[in-house]
ChimeraX commands (.cxc) that place a marker at each C-alpha (Angstrom):
marker #1 position 10.18,7.85,-15.11 radius 0.5
marker #1 position 10.74,5.08,-17.65 radius 0.5
marker #1 position 8.51,2.50,-15.93 radius 0.5
marker #1 position 6.33,0.10,-17.91 radius 0.5
marker #1 position 2.55,0.64,-17.72 radius 0.5
marker #1 position 0.80,-2.74,-18.02 radius 0.5
marker #1 position -2.86,-1.80,-17.57 radius 0.5
marker #1 position -5.12,1.23,-17.06 radius 0.5
marker #1 position -8.77,1.20,-15.98 radius 0.5
marker #1 position -11.25,3.90,-14.99 radius 0.5
marker #1 position -13.50,3.30,-11.95 radius 0.5
marker #1 position -17.04,2.41,-13.14 radius 0.5
marker #1 position -18.70,4.13,-10.15 radius 0.5
marker #1 position -19.99,7.50,-11.43 radius 0.5
marker #1 position -19.86,9.05,-7.94 radius 0.5
marker #1 position -16.02,9.01,-7.87 radius 0.5
marker #1 position -13.32,9.77,-10.41 radius 0.5
marker #1 position -10.48,7.27,-9.87 radius 0.5
marker #1 position -8.02,5.91,-12.40 radius 0.5
marker #1 position -6.23,2.60,-11.67 radius 0.5
marker #1 position -2.81,2.20,-13.30 radius 0.5
marker #1 position -0.53,-0.86,-13.12 radius 0.5
marker #1 position 3.10,0.30,-13.20 radius 0.5
marker #1 position 5.81,-2.30,-12.52 radius 0.5
marker #1 position 5.14,-3.66,-8.97 radius 0.5
marker #1 position 2.68,-0.88,-8.13 radius 0.5
marker #1 position -1.04,-0.31,-8.46 radius 0.5
marker #1 position -1.67,3.43,-8.54 radius 0.5
marker #1 position -5.18,4.62,-7.66 radius 0.5
marker #1 position -5.20,8.23,-8.86 radius 0.5
marker #1 position -7.65,11.08,-8.27 radius 0.5
marker #1 position -8.33,12.46,-11.75 radius 0.5
marker #1 position -9.51,15.79,-10.26 radius 0.5
marker #1 position -12.19,16.19,-12.93 radius 0.5
marker #1 position -15.88,16.90,-12.53 radius 0.5
marker #1 position -17.97,18.93,-10.11 radius 0.5
marker #1 position -16.89,19.98,-6.61 radius 0.5
marker #1 position -19.09,17.22,-5.16 radius 0.5
marker #1 position -17.41,14.60,-7.39 radius 0.5
marker #1 position -13.94,15.85,-6.48 radius 0.5
marker #1 position -14.83,15.83,-2.78 radius 0.5
marker #1 position -16.26,12.28,-2.97 radius 0.5
marker #1 position -13.13,11.08,-4.77 radius 0.5
marker #1 position -10.88,12.74,-2.18 radius 0.5
marker #1 position -12.83,11.03,0.62 radius 0.5
marker #1 position -12.67,7.64,-1.12 radius 0.5
marker #1 position -8.88,7.88,-1.39 radius 0.5
marker #1 position -8.29,9.15,2.15 radius 0.5
marker #1 position -5.82,6.82,3.77 radius 0.5
marker #1 position -6.99,5.30,7.03 radius 0.5
marker #1 position -4.92,5.04,10.21 radius 0.5
marker #1 position -4.74,1.23,10.00 radius 0.5
marker #1 position -3.39,1.26,6.46 radius 0.5
marker #1 position 0.21,0.54,5.68 radius 0.5
marker #1 position 2.11,-2.68,5.64 radius 0.5
marker #1 position -0.31,-5.56,5.71 radius 0.5
marker #1 position 1.06,-9.01,6.40 radius 0.5
marker #1 position -0.88,-12.05,5.29 radius 0.5
marker #1 position -0.14,-15.71,5.83 radius 0.5
marker #1 position -0.32,-17.87,2.76 radius 0.5
marker #1 position 0.09,-21.57,2.53 radius 0.5
marker #1 position 2.34,-22.85,-0.19 radius 0.5
marker #1 position 4.13,-26.18,-0.53 radius 0.5
marker #1 position 3.40,-27.10,3.10 radius 0.5
marker #1 position 5.21,-24.11,4.62 radius 0.5
marker #1 position 3.76,-20.77,5.63 radius 0.5
marker #1 position 5.40,-17.62,4.38 radius 0.5
marker #1 position 4.70,-13.91,4.86 radius 0.5
marker #1 position 3.66,-11.81,1.88 radius 0.5
marker #1 position 3.36,-8.06,2.06 radius 0.5
marker #1 position 1.26,-5.47,0.34 radius 0.5
marker #1 position 2.10,-1.91,1.26 radius 0.5
marker #1 position -0.44,0.92,0.99 radius 0.5
marker #1 position 0.87,4.49,0.76 radius 0.5
marker #1 position -0.72,7.86,0.09 radius 0.5
marker #1 position 0.42,9.89,-2.90 radius 0.5
marker #1 position 0.32,13.54,-1.83 radius 0.5
marker #1 position 0.87,17.00,-3.25 radius 0.5
marker #1 position 0.90,20.42,-1.58 radius 0.5
marker #1 position -2.62,21.99,-1.81 radius 0.5
marker #1 position -1.61,24.69,-4.30 radius 0.5
marker #1 position 0.47,22.40,-6.50 radius 0.5
marker #1 position -0.64,20.97,-9.79 radius 0.5
marker #1 position 2.86,20.10,-10.98 radius 0.5
marker #1 position 3.47,16.33,-11.38 radius 0.5
marker #1 position 7.04,16.85,-10.17 radius 0.5
marker #1 position 5.75,17.91,-6.75 radius 0.5
marker #1 position 3.93,14.61,-6.05 radius 0.5
marker #1 position 5.34,12.56,-3.20 radius 0.5
marker #1 position 4.72,9.04,-1.97 radius 0.5
marker #1 position 4.59,8.35,1.74 radius 0.5
marker #1 position 3.36,10.08,4.86 radius 0.5
marker #1 position 3.31,13.64,3.56 radius 0.5
marker #1 position 2.37,16.67,5.64 radius 0.5
marker #1 position -0.98,17.05,7.34 radius 0.5
marker #1 position -2.07,19.89,5.01 radius 0.5
marker #1 position -1.03,18.01,1.84 radius 0.5
marker #1 position -3.81,16.89,-0.48 radius 0.5
marker #1 position -4.08,13.17,-1.17 radius 0.5
marker #1 position -3.97,12.72,-4.92 radius 0.5
marker #1 position -4.01,8.93,-4.88 radius 0.5
marker #1 position -2.97,5.68,-3.29 radius 0.5
marker #1 position -0.06,3.42,-4.15 radius 0.5
marker #1 position -0.25,-0.32,-3.46 radius 0.5
marker #1 position 3.13,-2.07,-3.74 radius 0.5
marker #1 position 3.15,-5.81,-4.55 radius 0.5
marker #1 position 5.83,-8.53,-4.62 radius 0.5
marker #1 position 5.87,-8.83,-8.42 radius 0.5
marker #1 position 4.82,-6.87,-11.51 radius 0.5
marker #1 position 1.11,-6.01,-11.57 radius 0.5
marker #1 position -0.07,-7.08,-15.02 radius 0.5
marker #1 position -3.83,-6.46,-15.08 radius 0.5
marker #1 position -6.46,-4.51,-13.14 radius 0.5
marker #1 position -10.25,-4.91,-13.08 radius 0.5
marker #1 position -12.82,-2.95,-11.06 radius 0.5
marker #1 position -15.93,-4.23,-9.31 radius 0.5
marker #1 position -18.96,-2.41,-10.73 radius 0.5
marker #1 position -19.56,-0.54,-7.44 radius 0.5
marker #1 position -15.99,0.83,-7.45 radius 0.5
marker #1 position -14.83,-0.08,-3.94 radius 0.5
marker #1 position -13.01,-3.28,-4.94 radius 0.5
marker #1 position -10.27,-3.66,-7.52 radius 0.5
marker #1 position -8.66,-6.96,-8.50 radius 0.5
marker #1 position -5.15,-7.31,-9.91 radius 0.5
marker #1 position -3.08,-10.11,-11.37 radius 0.5
marker #1 position 0.45,-10.10,-9.96 radius 0.5
marker #1 position 3.12,-11.91,-11.95 radius 0.5
marker #1 position 4.66,-14.45,-9.62 radius 0.5
marker #1 position 5.63,-18.08,-10.28 radius 0.5
marker #1 position 1.93,-18.97,-9.72 radius 0.5
marker #1 position 0.34,-15.70,-10.99 radius 0.5
marker #1 position -1.30,-14.42,-7.83 radius 0.5
marker #1 position -4.66,-12.61,-7.78 radius 0.5
marker #1 position -5.08,-9.87,-5.18 radius 0.5
marker #1 position -8.35,-8.13,-4.36 radius 0.5
marker #1 position -8.05,-4.67,-2.81 radius 0.5
marker #1 position -10.83,-2.89,-0.93 radius 0.5
marker #1 position -10.16,0.82,-1.28 radius 0.5
marker #1 position -12.40,2.14,1.51 radius 0.5
marker #1 position -10.47,0.28,4.23 radius 0.5
marker #1 position -7.14,-0.28,2.42 radius 0.5
marker #1 position -7.27,-4.04,2.90 radius 0.5
marker #1 position -6.05,-6.75,0.55 radius 0.5
marker #1 position -7.02,-10.37,0.23 radius 0.5
marker #1 position -5.72,-13.20,-1.88 radius 0.5
marker #1 position -8.77,-15.36,-2.67 radius 0.5
marker #1 position -6.90,-18.31,-4.22 radius 0.5
marker #1 position -4.31,-20.39,-2.44 radius 0.5
marker #1 position -2.77,-21.54,-5.72 radius 0.5
marker #1 position -3.60,-20.90,-9.34 radius 0.5
marker #1 position -3.07,-23.64,-11.86 radius 0.5
marker #1 position -0.61,-22.61,-14.57 radius 0.5
marker #1 position -0.95,-24.29,-17.94 radius 0.5
marker link #1:1,2 radius 0.2
marker link #1:2,3 radius 0.2
marker link #1:3,4 radius 0.2
marker link #1:4,5 radius 0.2
marker link #1:5,6 radius 0.2
marker link #1:6,7 radius 0.2
marker link #1:7,8 radius 0.2
marker link #1:8,9 radius 0.2
marker link #1:9,10 radius 0.2
marker link #1:10,11 radius 0.2
marker link #1:11,12 radius 0.2
marker link #1:12,13 radius 0.2
marker link #1:13,14 radius 0.2
marker link #1:14,15 radius 0.2
marker link #1:15,16 radius 0.2
marker link #1:16,17 radius 0.2
marker link #1:17,18 radius 0.2
marker link #1:18,19 radius 0.2
marker link #1:19,20 radius 0.2
marker link #1:20,21 radius 0.2
marker link #1:21,22 radius 0.2
marker link #1:22,23 radius 0.2
marker link #1:23,24 radius 0.2
marker link #1:24,25 radius 0.2
marker link #1:25,26 radius 0.2
marker link #1:26,27 radius 0.2
marker link #1:27,28 radius 0.2
marker link #1:28,29 radius 0.2
marker link #1:29,30 radius 0.2
marker link #1:30,31 radius 0.2
marker link #1:31,32 radius 0.2
marker link #1:32,33 radius 0.2
marker link #1:33,34 radius 0.2
marker link #1:34,35 radius 0.2
marker link #1:35,36 radius 0.2
marker link #1:36,37 radius 0.2
marker link #1:37,38 radius 0.2
marker link #1:38,39 radius 0.2
marker link #1:39,40 radius 0.2
marker link #1:40,41 radius 0.2
marker link #1:41,42 radius 0.2
marker link #1:42,43 radius 0.2
marker link #1:43,44 radius 0.2
marker link #1:44,45 radius 0.2
marker link #1:45,46 radius 0.2
marker link #1:46,47 radius 0.2
marker link #1:47,48 radius 0.2
marker link #1:48,49 radius 0.2
marker link #1:49,50 radius 0.2
marker link #1:50,51 radius 0.2
marker link #1:51,52 radius 0.2
marker link #1:52,53 radius 0.2
marker link #1:53,54 radius 0.2
marker link #1:54,55 radius 0.2
marker link #1:55,56 radius 0.2
marker link #1:56,57 radius 0.2
marker link #1:57,58 radius 0.2
marker link #1:58,59 radius 0.2
marker link #1:59,60 radius 0.2
marker link #1:60,61 radius 0.2
marker link #1:61,62 radius 0.2
marker link #1:62,63 radius 0.2
marker link #1:63,64 radius 0.2
marker link #1:64,65 radius 0.2
marker link #1:65,66 radius 0.2
marker link #1:66,67 radius 0.2
marker link #1:67,68 radius 0.2
marker link #1:68,69 radius 0.2
marker link #1:69,70 radius 0.2
marker link #1:70,71 radius 0.2
marker link #1:71,72 radius 0.2
marker link #1:72,73 radius 0.2
marker link #1:73,74 radius 0.2
marker link #1:74,75 radius 0.2
marker link #1:75,76 radius 0.2
marker link #1:76,77 radius 0.2
marker link #1:77,78 radius 0.2
marker link #1:78,79 radius 0.2
marker link #1:79,80 radius 0.2
marker link #1:80,81 radius 0.2
marker link #1:81,82 radius 0.2
marker link #1:82,83 radius 0.2
marker link #1:83,84 radius 0.2
marker link #1:84,85 radius 0.2
marker link #1:85,86 radius 0.2
marker link #1:86,87 radius 0.2
marker link #1:87,88 radius 0.2
marker link #1:88,89 radius 0.2
marker link #1:89,90 radius 0.2
marker link #1:90,91 radius 0.2
marker link #1:91,92 radius 0.2
marker link #1:92,93 radius 0.2
marker link #1:93,94 radius 0.2
marker link #1:94,95 radius 0.2
marker link #1:95,96 radius 0.2
marker link #1:96,97 radius 0.2
marker link #1:97,98 radius 0.2
marker link #1:98,99 radius 0.2
marker link #1:99,100 radius 0.2
marker link #1:100,101 radius 0.2
marker link #1:101,102 radius 0.2
marker link #1:102,103 radius 0.2
marker link #1:103,104 radius 0.2
marker link #1:104,105 radius 0.2
marker link #1:105,106 radius 0.2
marker link #1:106,107 radius 0.2
marker link #1:107,108 radius 0.2
marker link #1:108,109 radius 0.2
marker link #1:109,110 radius 0.2
marker link #1:110,111 radius 0.2
marker link #1:111,112 radius 0.2
marker link #1:112,113 radius 0.2
marker link #1:113,114 radius 0.2
marker link #1:114,115 radius 0.2
marker link #1:115,116 radius 0.2
marker link #1:116,117 radius 0.2
marker link #1:117,118 radius 0.2
marker link #1:118,119 radius 0.2
marker link #1:119,120 radius 0.2
marker link #1:120,121 radius 0.2
marker link #1:121,122 radius 0.2
marker link #1:122,123 radius 0.2
marker link #1:123,124 radius 0.2
marker link #1:124,125 radius 0.2
marker link #1:125,126 radius 0.2
marker link #1:126,127 radius 0.2
marker link #1:127,128 radius 0.2
marker link #1:128,129 radius 0.2
marker link #1:129,130 radius 0.2
marker link #1:130,131 radius 0.2
marker link #1:131,132 radius 0.2
marker link #1:132,133 radius 0.2
marker link #1:133,134 radius 0.2
marker link #1:134,135 radius 0.2
marker link #1:135,136 radius 0.2
marker link #1:136,137 radius 0.2
marker link #1:137,138 radius 0.2
marker link #1:138,139 radius 0.2
marker link #1:139,140 radius 0.2
marker link #1:140,141 radius 0.2
marker link #1:141,142 radius 0.2
marker link #1:142,143 radius 0.2
marker link #1:143,144 radius 0.2
marker link #1:144,145 radius 0.2
marker link #1:145,146 radius 0.2
marker link #1:146,147 radius 0.2
marker link #1:147,148 radius 0.2
marker link #1:148,149 radius 0.2
marker link #1:149,150 radius 0.2
marker link #1:150,151 radius 0.2
marker link #1:151,152 radius 0.2
marker link #1:152,153 radius 0.2
view
């Protein structure tokens, strides 16, 4: 692969087993597939991609003009019998494929990730000219940018 990993964080919610990894412009939310059947099932359900997920356009105000910014949510899938990393695919996948994670693509490199203690929200710092903060809600695959502009020292 050769991509730079900037940050890794394990979900603090003990009822799911999700690993967040910042790789280049992507936030990967990965099913670790460890633990009991109930834990694995809960993790699978938490990472199930909803029908309204996908390209999410937001309007941001910056320097008086509005511009579109995009965050793209995609499922990371593998065939049910596969445990080989080489068989993982990003995108739609087949209906019978198992979701092994979610990929959130940002405009710039994702430098840091932090979880909310309940495990449904994850915040990232995206390296842009103003260092954008994005907050992702996993259960509905929605993203919000809580700050219009960050002051850079």
